[in-house]
N, C-alpha and C positions, 0 to 999 in steps of 0.2 A: 562448467560453462552453461549459461542459459542461452539457448539458440532461439532464433526467430520462430522455428517450429514449436519449441517449448512455449514461448510467449503466446503464440496463437492459441495453443491448447489451453493454457491458463486463462486467457481472456475469454475464450468460448465458454469455459466452465463458469467463470464469474458472470458473464452475460446471462447465462441460463438462470443462475441464482437470482440475479437482479430482476429478470423478467418474472420469475416465480413470485417475488415479493412485490412486484409492481412498482419498482423504483429505478428509473434510468440512472446510470452511473457513468463516471469516468473511471477507466481502469488502466493502470500503468504497470509495466513489468520492467524491472531493472536487473542488470547482470551483477556479477560478483564485485565489480568496481563501483556499483551504484549508478551506472550509466543506463539511460533509457534504451530498452530493446524494442518495445512496442507500446502503443497507447491507442485506446479507442474511446470515443465519446459516443455513448448510445444516444439515439434520437431523444431529444427532450431533456438531456442531462444539462445541468447548470454549466455555463461557460466559466464561471469563477472556480469551478472545481477541477478544471483541467490541470492547472498549476498545482493545486493541492494534492491531487492523486499522484502526480509525478514526484512531488516532494515527500509524500508518505512512503513511497517505494524507496527513495533515496535514504530517508531517515531509518527505515526498518533495516536496510542493509548496512548503513553506516554504523549502527549500534547493535546489530544482530538481535533485535528485540521487536516484538509487536509494538506498534505505536501506542496502543491502548495501555500497555504495561509501562512504557516510558512516561506516558501522561500521568500515571498514578504516582510516579517518583519525582515529578517535576513541579509539584504544587508548592506554594509558599512554605518555606521551612523544611522541605524535603531535600534530599541529597543532590538532585539534578535541577533544582529551581534555577530558572534563567537559561536553561540549555537551548530553548527555542530561539534565543538571540544569537546562537553560534552559527558557524558555517555560512556566513553571509545571508542569514534568514532562510536557509533551505530546510531547517528542522521543523517538522510538523508533530505536534503532540496531541493529535486527535486520533481516535480509533480509526482503523482502516488500512494500516500498513502491516504486512505479515512477511516474515522471512521465508525463503525457500531453502529447504535442506536437501542435501544429497550426501549419503554416507556419513550422516551426523554432522556435516559442516554446512554453514550458510554459504550459498552460492549465488544468491540474488534475493529479490523481494518483489512482492506485488503491493500496489497501492491503489486504494479505491476511495472515491469521494462522490457524494451526490445525495446521500440520505442522512439518517441519524447515525450516530456513532455505532450503535448496535448493528444497523443495516450495513454500513460500510465494512465493519469487521466481518460480518457473516459472509458477505460477497467476496471479500479478500480471502477468507478461509476456504471458500468453495474453489476459488481459483488456485490457491496453493495446493489444495488436495489433488488437483489434476496434474501436478508436476511429477 
């Protein structure tokens, strides 16, 4: 179970990484059911990325995969092409969603949005590393 204390620790680590790279971010943490536990919008982060960060966390937990990896399998002609239209539009196939593991099982996810795909993924990884 991902607790609020866990989510706060994950967000703090992600915020630290975002500050290091100079990119304000939206950071969301979801529990094992894909439900939002906590979200933060750093000063100056894009408003449009609030929803995206939350959906990246949901997507990563829903499929137990980093969203950047799901993206590579969802291109035209690939096995998951069109997956982004599923789940009432909640699926994000941009980098920045990373699963959270405990004892080898996925127990939640972190979603980050506000920079490039590489930046979002790096910040999400930093957050996940604090779990």
